[in-house]
C-alpha positions as CSV (number, residue, x, y, z in Angstrom):
1,M,88.5,95.9,111.0
2,A,90.2,99.2,110.2
3,L,93.3,99.3,108.1
4,S,95.5,102.0,109.4
5,G,92.7,104.6,108.9
6,I,92.9,104.1,105.1
7,F,89.8,102.0,104.6
8,Y,87.2,100.2,106.6
9,Y,86.4,96.6,105.9
10,D,84.0,94.4,107.6
11,Y,85.5,91.2,106.4
12,K,86.0,88.1,108.6
13,S,89.4,87.4,107.2
14,I,92.1,89.4,105.4
15,F,94.8,87.6,103.5
16,H,98.0,89.4,102.5
17,Q,99.3,88.1,99.2
18,I,103.0,89.1,98.7
19,R,104.7,89.0,95.3
20,D,108.5,89.1,94.8
21,P,109.6,92.7,95.5
22,L,111.5,93.1,92.3
23,D,108.7,91.8,90.2
24,S,106.3,94.0,92.0
25,I,108.4,97.2,91.8
26,S,108.9,96.6,88.1
27,S,105.1,96.8,87.7
28,I,104.7,99.7,90.1
29,V,106.9,102.0,88.1
30,T,104.2,101.9,85.4
31,L,101.6,103.5,87.6
32,T,99.9,106.6,86.2
33,P,100.3,110.1,87.7
34,K,96.7,109.9,88.9
35,S,97.6,106.8,90.9
36,W,100.8,108.4,92.3
37,A,98.7,111.4,93.4
38,W,96.4,109.1,95.4
39,L,99.2,107.1,96.8
40,K,101.0,110.2,98.2
41,S,98.1,110.5,100.6
42,W,99.0,107.1,102.2
43,V,102.7,106.5,101.6
44,P,105.5,108.9,102.6
45,I,106.7,109.9,99.1
46,E,108.7,113.0,98.7
47,K,108.4,115.3,95.7
48,D,112.0,114.8,94.7
49,D,112.0,111.0,95.0
50,S,112.9,109.2,91.8
51,L,110.3,106.9,90.2
52,L,112.3,103.9,91.4
53,K,112.5,105.3,95.0
54,K,108.8,106.1,95.0
55,S,108.0,102.6,93.8
56,M,110.2,101.0,96.5
57,K,108.7,103.1,99.2
58,Y,105.2,102.2,98.0
59,W,105.9,98.5,97.9
60,Y,107.5,98.6,101.4
61,H,105.0,100.8,103.3
62,W,101.9,99.2,101.7
63,N,103.1,95.7,102.5
64,V,103.9,96.7,106.1
65,M,100.4,98.1,106.5
66,A,98.8,95.0,104.9
67,E,100.8,92.6,107.0
68,Q,99.8,94.4,110.2
69,N,96.1,94.0,109.4
70,A,96.1,90.5,107.8
71,Q,95.4,87.2,109.5
72,W,97.7,85.5,107.1
73,S,100.4,86.6,104.8
74,Y,101.8,84.4,102.1
75,K,104.2,84.6,99.1
76,V,102.8,83.9,95.7
77,E,106.0,82.2,94.7
78,D,105.7,79.7,97.6
79,F,102.7,78.0,95.9
80,P,103.2,75.3,93.3
81,I,102.1,76.0,89.7
82,I,98.8,74.4,89.1
């Protein structure tokens, strides 16, 4: 199963685990410049975007792509604490 031309996986199932956007974005802003350089190849990030805007774009576009390719998407917060 191809994932929007980014990677090729030959898995029988793909599950999309979603975390609260605000919690995710607060982690994404800590990415290294090397990570941002790689992400710019796959996410429409503009040179003048603020760190917050880049992080929001990354969260949105990556999750849209993942949802389109997953058999099942679920929110981490919907599962009870074990």
